[in-house]
N, C-alpha and C positions, 0 to 999 in steps of 0.2 A: 331418851327415856328407856328404862330397863324393860326386859322381856316380861318380868313379873308384873310390872305396872300395866303393860298392854293386856296381859291376861286378866288382871283385875278389872280393867276397863271393859273387856269383852263380857265378863260375867255381869257387871253392873249395867252396862248399856245395851247388851244384846240378850244374854240368857235370862236375866231377871225380868227385863221388860217383856220378853216373849211369854214368860209364865203369867205375867199380869194380863197382857192383852189377849192371850189365848183364852183366858177365862171368859172373855166377852162372847166368844163363839157360842158358849153354852146357853146364852140368853137370847140368841137370835130368834125372832118371832116368825120362823118359817117352818112349814110342815116337815116333821121328821128330824130336823137339824138338832133341836135340843136333846132329843132322845139319843141321837148318835153321839153328841157331845158328852153324854153321861156314860155311855158304855165303851167309848173308844179308849179312854185311859185303862179300862179293864182289859180290853183286847191287847193294848200295847204291853201291859204287864204279863199277859198270858203268852205273848210272843217271846218276851225276854226270858221268862221262866221256862217256857217250852223248849226253846233252843238250847238253853243251858242244860236241860235234861235229855237232850238228844232226840227230841220229837220232830216230826216232819211238819211242814205247813198244813198238810191235810189234817193231821191229828190235832194241831193247835186250833184250827178253825172249827172243826167238828166238836171238839171238847168245849170250846168257848160257848158255842150256841147251846150245847147240852147243859152246861153248868150255870150259865149266867143269863140265859134268855128262855122264853117259852116258845121260841121259834123252832118248828120241826120240819115244816115243808121246805123243799129245796128252793122253790120260787120265792118264798118269803125270805129265806136266807140270802139269796142273791140280791133281793131288794135292799136288805140291810147293808150288804157289802158295797153296793153301788153308792148308797148314801155315805158310807165310810170313805169311799174314794173321793167323793165330792168334798167332804169335810177336810180331808187331809190335803187336798189340792189347795184349799184356802189357807190352811195352816202354813204351807210352804210359802205362799204369797206374803203372809204376815211376817214370816221370818225374814224373807228377802227385804221387805220394806224396813224392818227394824235394823237389819245389818247394814243396809244402805245408809240409813240415818246415822248410824254410829261409825261410819267409815273413818272420819277424821280422828276419832278417839282411839280406835284400835289399829291405826296405821300411822307410822311416823312420816307424815306427808312432806316434811321439810328435811328429812334425814337422808340416809344413804340412798342414792339413786334418783333423788329429786334434782331439779335444776338448781335450786338454792344450794343443796349439798355439793353439787358438781362445781358451782361457781366458788364456793368457799374453799373447796379443795384446790382449785386452780389458783386462787389468791394465796393460799398457804404455801403452795409449792412454786410460786412465781411463774405460773403458766397461763396467766389471763390472756395474753396476746395469742398464745397457741390455741386457747379455747375459742377465741373470736375467729381465728383463721379456720379452725375446724368447722365451726357453725356456719361459716359463710358458704360451705359447700356440702355439708352433711344434712341429710333429712330422713324422715321416717314416712313410709307410705303404708297406710292401713287400708286394706281392701275388705269391704263388707261383702260377704258371699251369701248365697241363697240356699246353702245346704240345709237339709231338713233336720235341724236340731233345736229349733225354737218352737216350744209348745205354748207359749203365752200369746194369745191374740192381742191385737193392738189395744183394745179397751182395758185389758188387765194390766198391760204395761203402764197405761196412764194411771190406774189405781195405785200401783206400786209406787210410782213417782210421787203422786199427791199424798199418799199415806206417809211416805218417808218425810215429807215436809211437815206434816201434822205431828209426827212423832218427834221430830226435832224441836218443835215448839211445845211439846207436851200438851197438845190440844186434845184432851180426852174426849170431848163431845164430838169433834170432827172425826177422830179415829174411830169412834163407835159407829158413826154414820158410814164411813168407808167399809168397815167390817160388815155392816148390813148390806151395803152395795155388793160386796163380794158374794154374799149369800145368794143373791139372785142374778148374778152375772154369769152367762155361759162361759165355760173354759175351753171349749173345743169348737172347731169349724164344722158346720153342718155339711159343707161340701169342700172338695179339694180346692185350695187357693190357686189362682192363676199366677204366672210369673209377675204380672203387673201388681197383683195384690201383695205379693212378697216384697216388691220394690217399695210400694207405698208404706208397708209396715216398717221397713228398715229406715225409711226417710224420717220417721219419728225421731230416731236417734240423731240424724243429721241436723234437723231443725231445733230440737229441744236440748241436746247435749253437746254434740261435737262442734257445732257452730260457736258455742260459747267457750268450751274448754280449749279448743285449738286457738281461738282468738286470744284467750288469756295467756297461753304459752308464748305466742308471738309477742304479745305486749311485754311480758317479763323479759324475754331475751333482748328485745329492742331497747327497753328502758333501763334494765338493771345491768345486763352484761355488756351492752354496747353504749350505755349511758346516753340514750336518745340520739345516737349518731350512727344508726344502721341505715345504709343506703343500698343494700344488696337486693337481689331478686329471689333469694332462696326462701321458700315459704316455711321451711323447717319441718312441717308436717303436711302431707297430702292425703287425700282420700280417694280410694278406688271403689268401684261398685260393680258387682256381678249380676244381680237380679235384672233380668231383661236382656242381658248380653251373653250369659253363659248357656251355650247350646249343648254342651257335652252331655249326652244321655237324656236331654230334656226335649221331647218332641213338641212341647207346648210353647217354646220360645221361637218367635219368628222376627223378621225384619220390622214389621209393623209394631211389635211389642218393644223392640229396641228403641225405635224412634219415639214411641209414646213415653217410655221411661226417661229418655233424654229430655223431652219437653217438660216432664214432671219435675226433674231435677232442676232445670232452669227456673221453672216457676217457684219451686221451693226456696231457692237461694234468693231470688228477687223478693219474695215475701219476707225473708229474714232482713234483707237490706231495708225494705219498706218499713218494717217495725222499728228498726234502729233509727231511721230518719224521722219517724213519728216521735220517738223519744227525744231525739236531738232538737226537734222543732220547739219543744217546751223550754229548752235552755238557750237556743241560738235565736234570741229575739232582737238582735242588734240590727241597726239600719244597714240595708243592703244584703246582709247575710240572710235575714229572714225571708226575703223574696227568692233568693237562690235556693234555699232549702225547700221552700214551698213548691217551686217549679220542679225540683228533683223529685219531691214526693209525688206530684201528679204524674210525672213520667214513669216512675216505678209502678204506681197504681195501675196505669194503663197497660204496662207490660204484663202485669199479672192477670188483670180482670178483662182486658180487651186486647189480647195479644194479636188477634188477626186484623185489628183495625188501627194499629199504631206501628210506628217505626221501632224496631227492636234496638234496645240500648245494648251496647257492648261494654266489655270490661274497660277498655282504654277510655271510652267516653265517660263512663261513670267515675273513673279515677280522676280524669281531667276536671270534672265538675267539683269533686270533693277537694281537690287541691286548690281550685279557685276559691272555694269557701274558706279553706284553711289559710290561704295567703291573705285574704281580706281580714280574717280574724287577727292574724299576726300584725298586719300593718295598721289596722284602725281600731281594734277592740281588745288590746292588751292580752291577747292569747287566752282569754277566758274560755274555759271548757275545751281547750285545744286537745287534751288527751282523749276526750270522747270522740272527736273527729278523727284523730290519729287511729284510734281503735277500729273505727269503721273502715278506714283506708287499709289497715292491715288485713282485715277480713276480706276485702275485695281483692287484695293481692293474693291471698291464699285460695279463695274459692271461685274467683272469676265469675263467669256466667254459667258454669257447669256444675258447681257444688262438689260433685265427686265424678271422677273420670270413669266412664263405662268401659269395661274390658269385654271384648268378644272372645269366646273360647269355643273350640270345637275339636273333636277327635281326629287324629291324622288319617284314620281309615275312611272317614267321611270325605275328606278332601280328595283322596285317591279315587273314591267312588264317583265323586262329582266330575272330576276331570274325564274319567272314562265314559261317564254317562253323557257329558256334553258331546264328546267325540262321537259316541254311538248315535245320539239323536240327530246330530248335524248330518251324519252320513245317511240316516234314514230319510231325511228331508232333502237329500241331494245337495246339501250345502257343503262348503269346504270344511273338512275336518281340521281339528287343531293338533292332532297327534298322528305320527306315522303308524302304519298298520302293524308294525312289529314292535311298537313301543313297550309292551309288557315284557318282551323277551330281551330288551336292551339291558346293558350293564347300568349300574347306578350312575356312573360318570356320563354315559350317553344320554340317560334320561334327564339328568341335570342340564345338559347342553340343550336338549329340546325345550325344557321348561323355561330356560333363561331367555329364549327368543319369543315366547308367547306374549301377545299384547292385543288390545282391541277394545271395543265397547259392546260386548256381547249382551243381548237382550234376554233377561231371565224369563220373560213371558214365552220364549220359544220352546221351553222345556216342560214336559208333562210330569217328570219326576219331582215330587214335592221337595225332597231334601236338596236336590240340585238347584231348583228355583230359589229356595230360601237362602242357600249358601251364597248365591250370587247377589240376591237382594240385600243380604246383610252387609256385603262389601260396598255396595252402593250407599247403604244406609250410613256407613261410617263417614263418608264424604258429606252427606246431608247433615249429620250431627255436627261435624266440624264447622260447617257453614253457619249453623244455628248457635252453637255454644262455644265455638273456638276450637282450635286443635286439641286443647287439653280435655275437651268433652269426651273424646273417644279416639284413642290413638294407639291402642295395643291389641294385637291379635295373638291369642295364646293357643298353642298347639298341644293338646293332650296326647299322651301316648306317643310322644315324639321318639322315634327310634333310628332316624337317619337324616342325613343332610337333604335327601330327596324330599322328606316330609316338610322341611322348611321351604324348599324351593317350590313345592306344590302350592303353598299358600302365596308365595311371591308371584307365581304365575297366575293364580286366580285373581289376585288383586290387579295385576296388569291387564288381564282380560276384562276387568270391570272399569276400565277407563283411567286407571292411575298411571301416570307417566313415570319413567325411571327418575326423572329430575324432581318430581313433586310427590313422591310416595311418602307421605307424612304419617307413616304407621310403623310402630316397632313390632317386628315379628318375634314372638317369644316362644322358644321351645320349652316344653315341660317334660323333664326327665323324672320318672316316678319309681320304677322298679329298681332292684339292685343291679340288674344287668344294664338297664338304661343309664344309670348313674356311672357305671364303669365305662360305657361307650361315649359318654358326653364329651370328653376331651377331644377325641378323634373326630367326632361329628363337627364340633365347633371349629377345629383347625381346618377341616376341609372347607367349611363355609368362609372362614377368614381369608382363604387363598383363592376363592372364586372371584374373578374380576367384577362380575355383575353384583355380587353381594358386598364386595369391598366398596363399590360405588354407593350402594345403599347405606352402608354404615357410615360412610363419609357424610352423607346427607343427614344422618341421625347423630351427628356430632361425635362420631367414633365411640358410641355407647351401645352395648348389647345387654339387654335384660334376659336373664336365664332363670326359669322357674324350676324349683326342685320340690318334689312332693313327699312330705313326711307320711301322709295318710296311707297311700298305696305302698310306699316303701316299707312301712312297719307291717302292713298286712302281708306283704310279699316276703320280707326277710327277717322280721322280728325286731324287737326294740333296740338292742345294742347295735346290731349290724346296720340297721337303717340309719341311725343317727351318725355312726362313724362313717358310713359310706357317703352321706351327704357332706360331712365335714371334709373328707378327703377329696370329694368331687369339687367342692368349692376351691380347695387349694389348687387342684390341677387346672380347673377352668380359669382361675386367676392367673396362673403362670402362662397358660397358652394365650390368654387375652392380652397380657402385658407384652408377650413376645411380638404380637402383631399390632401393638400400640392401640389396643381396644380397652376401654374401661368397662369391666363387667359389672352388672347390677344384678344382685341375687334376690330373687323373689321366692319366699318360702311359703309353700302351701300348707300352712299349719292349721290343725284343728284345735279343739278345746282341750282334750285330755293329754297327758304326757305322751301317751302312745301314738298320738298323731301330731307331735311336735309342740304341744301346748305346755301347760304347767308354768313353771317359773321362766317364761320366755326371755325376759330381760337378761337373766344370768347367762343364757346361751350366747347372746350377742356380746356380753362383756368378756366372754371367755375366748373369743376368736383371736387367733394370732395374726401377725403381720403378713402371713402368706395368703390371707384371704382378703379380697377387696372389701373396703369398708367406707364407702361414701354414701351408702343408703342402706336402710333396713326396710325391706318390703315384706309384709306378711298378710295372709288372709285371716280374717276373724269372722266367726260365724255363730249362729244360734244363741244358746244360753251363755256362751263366752262373751258375746256382745252385751247381753244383759248384765252379766256379773262384772265385766271390766269397764263398760261404758254406760252403765245404767243411770249414773248420776254425774253431774258436772265435776264433783270432787273426785270420784273414782276414775272417771275418764281422764282428767288432768293428771292424776297420780300415775296411772298406767302408761300414758303417753310420755310423760316425763321420764319414767323408768326406761323406756325404750331409747329415747333420745340420749339420755345420760349414759346408757350402756354402750351405745355406738361411739359416743364422743370419748368417754373415759378409756375405752379399749385402746385407742391410739395415744391419747395424752399421757396415760400412766402405764403404758405397756412395759416400760423399763423396770417397774416396781413389781411386776407379776411374773411368776415362773411360767414359761411357755412349755409347749409340748415337746419334750426331748425325744431323741431317737429311741431310747429305751421305752419311754412312755408309748411311743407309736407301736413298738413291738407288742407291748402289753395290750393296747387297744385293738390291734389287729387280731391278736389271739383271742381276746374276749369276744370280739365280734364274730370271728370264725366259729368258735365253739358254741356260742349262743345261737348262731344261725343254724348250725347243724341240729341242735336240740329242737329249735322251733320247727324246722323243716320236717324232722322226724314226727313231731306231733301233728303238724298240719296235713301230712300225707296219710295219717291214720284213716282207714276206710270209714270210720264212724264220726270223724271230726265234724263235718258239716251237719250231719243228721243229729248229733248230740246238741248242737247249738239250736237247731230248728225245734227240737223236741222240748227242751227245758228253758229256752229263752223266748222273748217275743219277736224273734227275727222275722218270722213269717207275717207279722202283723204291722210292720212299719208302713207298708203301702196302703193299709186301711185306716191309718190314723188321721188322714186329711191335714197333715201339718206342712206339706210342701207340694209344689207343682211337679217336682222331678220324681220319676219312678225310683224305687229303692234298689233296682238292679239293672244292669245293662242287658241288652238283647231282649228278644221276644219269646224265647223258648219257655216251655212249661217247667221243666226241671231246673232247679237252682244249681248252678255251677260256681265253684269258688272264684274263678276268674271273672265271672259276671257280677259278683257281689261287691257292692260299693263299700268303701271304708266306713262311712257313717253308720249304717245299720250293723256292720260287722263289729265295730268297736263298741257301739252303743248297746248291742245285745249282750256282749260280755259284761258290760258295766251293769246292766239291769239284772244279770244273773249273779252279780256281786262276785265275779271271778275275773278280774281285770287282766286276762291273759296277755293282751297285746302290750301291756305296760310292765310286765315282769318276766314272762316266760323265757327261759333260757339264760337269764341273768345268774340265777343261783348255780346252775350247772357249770357255767363258764367260770364263776368265782371259785367253785370247789375244785375244778381241774387246775386252776392256777395255784391254788393252795397245795394241792397234791404234788405239783411240780416244784414246790419250794419257792414260789414267787409271791407269797402272800404279803410279806413286808414291802415288796416293791409296789404291789397294788395299793396297799395302805398308804404308802408315801405318795403315790399318784393321786389318791383321793384327797390327801391334805393339800397338795400343791397345785394340782391342775383343775382349774375351775370348770372346764368343760366336762370332765369325768365326774366331778362332784355334783354338778347340776344334773347329769344323767341319773345318778344314783338317788339324789334328792327327789327328782320327779318320779322315779320308779317307786320310791317310798310312798308318795302320794297315791299312786295307783293301788298299792297294796293296802294302805290305810282304808281305802274305799272298797276293799273286798271284805266279804263276810261269808265264810263257807258253811256256817251253821245252818243257813237257810236251805242249802242244797245237800246237806250231809245224808239225807235219805237216799240220794242217788247211788251212794256207794254200795247199797244192797241190791241194786238193779243188776241182774245177771248179764245184761247186754252192755249197759253204759257205765256200770260201777267202776270198771277198770280205768275208764277215761277220767271220771271224776277224781279217782285216787291219783292218777298221773298229774293232774293239774294241782291238786292239793299238796302232793309231795314236793312239786317244784316251787309252789308258793312258800311252804314251810322252810325249804332249803334257802330260798332267796331271802326271805325275811331274816332268818338266823344270821346269814352271812353279811347282809348289808348293815345290820345292827352291829356286828363285830367290826365291820369296816369303819363305821362312823363312831365307834366307842359309845353307843347310845343304848338306852334301855327300851325306848319306844320309837316307833316310826314318827317322823316329823317332829322329833323332840326339840329341834331348834326353831320351830315355828308354832309355839303353843296356841296363839289365837287361831291360826289356820287349822290346827289339829282340833281345837275345841269346836270350831264351826263345822267341820266335816262330821264330827261325832254327833253334834246336835241334829244336823240335817239327817244323818242316817237313822237316828232314833225316831225322828218325826215320821219317816217313811217306812219304818220297819213293818207296821201292819199292812202297808200298801204292797211291799215286796211279798209279804206272806199271802195276801189276797191274790196277787198275780200268779204265784206258784200254785196256789190252790186251783185257780181257773185253768191253768195250763194242764194240770194233772187231770182235771175233770174232762178236758177236751180229748185227752189221750185214752179215756176209758171206753171200751167197746160198748158198754151198756148205755152210754150217754146218747140220747136221741138227738135228731138233727135240729129240732126246735131249741133244745137247751144249748146245743153247740153254738148256735148263732148268738145266744145271750152270753155265753162264756167268752166268745171271741170279743164281744163288746167290752166285757169286763177286763180282759187282758189289755185291749187297746187303751181304755180309759186309765188303767193303772200306770201306763207308760208315762203319761203326762206329768204327774206329780213326782215320779221317781227321777225323771230326767231333769225337770226344773230344779229339784232339790240338789242334784249333783253339781249343777252349774257348769261343769266342763266334762261331761261324760261321753260326748260324741263329736 
């Protein structure tokens, strides 16, 4: 299907439908809503015209009320603005639902990147057997995280899902009811959610979307690619889960929460199996089979609703019972409805009794603190210490030797220090979860801020102190390298670990596999867009080489966020672009917040995006000979681009007003007040905000709401210009045409720039203190935009993705009044004459405006 046809489909099935259904809001029978629906289009036009004429948000809001309303009092004005915020929030939900409903018509679901497209390409090139061989060992692991970027509460997610179904059916009456439901449904949490609340909210996607979409993908591979002759144990797609296990910077996650979430995941998957068995029961009415299905139904029911009073069913037992049913159907009942039974068997193979595997994560500094605290408190109690008195002054090699010998069954209750007690309890909890849900239920411990081999051995030692023997340590210890410096040190750290006898023994137990996590988020925050991405690429190459040297299979786990600046954007293209120097038997990524909503909000979009990842990883190896790889000269160019952009970004980042600029003109200071997540928005307990304590999510999200997506483009233009001045422009253009990795970087940077809009903040340029910073960002934006368009021989950003471009532009138009209201409130907060009572109200206005802006962007943080 041509690009123009998809663009027409977008207009007909998204833009036009939005115009029609949006008009229903004006008729809502709720106080104040109809009035807002009448004046909001006028406010939108005032924003468009005002920014075109160089006006500030403050001028636009004041002139609007002066010219188009009788409102004069500030309190009445604020009341109208709050109603506008509520109205626009619901417009965003409507647009999401319409776009979800139109997914199949505006995306080529069976085209490039789909499994069907991959299979057809393999048939055409005579590589069907190679494809089968690849799929026998290749898989994608999608890890849902609890980072605070999801502003939709669970009830609104349900409305979006149901409304999409109604829109697909053109059920006008039901759509109207859902719009009325939106009018009186709260869009914000009255209190901060707990980690367990976050877990339950994300389980909605597991039960309603991913259970079906992943099952569909497995069925297609087994039936179409393997012709119903697949007997392997590769699930093709696995799910990971961080809510309830991710302790890094979240004081509200403890061992009890982790166990509670694991129990909820087990219950959720058994509910899914129970529902499928109930459906099968209506079809499998054959003699003998009906009784077996009935008994299984009762057993699953008891495991969900009477878990403490019944014997827990395990994965192997459930599969055995399903295969007994299948065999009887084949032998006596003509295999009628056999595919339905096979489909359930496939799901049990994928999800087991754990549904999604819980990862435990903690900062390396905490592990060191815990070891020292254990030693200190044991000595205070006149008990035998675990460390020598001079431990802290020992060399890293000597410390590793001490850590390698630690073991025991230490009692967490001995210790008064909360973090020490919980860290130990969490390690015992992993064993408890494995007993309940199987090893797949919880088998990875991730070390944030990993900077040395000692950091890895500290976790190894703590696990051994919690009863794990060397021979039965069924946990993968996963170092996370995040900053530019950490990425450069990763190779030497892993080589040291690979040569340690005790760690070699551990890896042998783990089938000679080592998972290594690499963090885009803090990498970009630390080193800028180009340098972070190129550093991760080269780190993967180096880690692959050193792992192969020691006969270890590296598994790379990418800590990706939603926006391009945090490793998001067109993720599948990144994996399709990796060369043979990077290990490629798994794609592991984190997915979070509104990226989950946008990529996995419906069964269709979920299946499409998962297939894109599977296809990218498989095609990378199958068809690598037809794709130009990164040459030595390309490497030189990328090194130079990374170095120059890094220097430009560092120069900007170290500006003395860098952080205060973001605090003054963006909602950075209000993330912690939005009640969207259990985790604090910064590390540490200090009062003053330091850059190193600032988390990547609020950092990137604040630039996004400011409509100055600095982390996605800053330094790119400077680097391209310098290459041009050195006479290397044609070389860079050739690399853009031939090297998919570089082209994907630039394409994603274009997405960041398309979502920028400097007219909203152009008033800052007149500020005597902060004006020079605004101009610095604007100049880099203009330079980058001009040069990337020259690079792509394009007139517009994202010109090769017209439906995507249209979607972004429509969403930005919907929230333009919201962005204006946010800037107005921030300005009022900074005025010395604003009294404390009004400041509280303006703070709420800023916080509430964040919801619709972030939800509309879909991958802004």
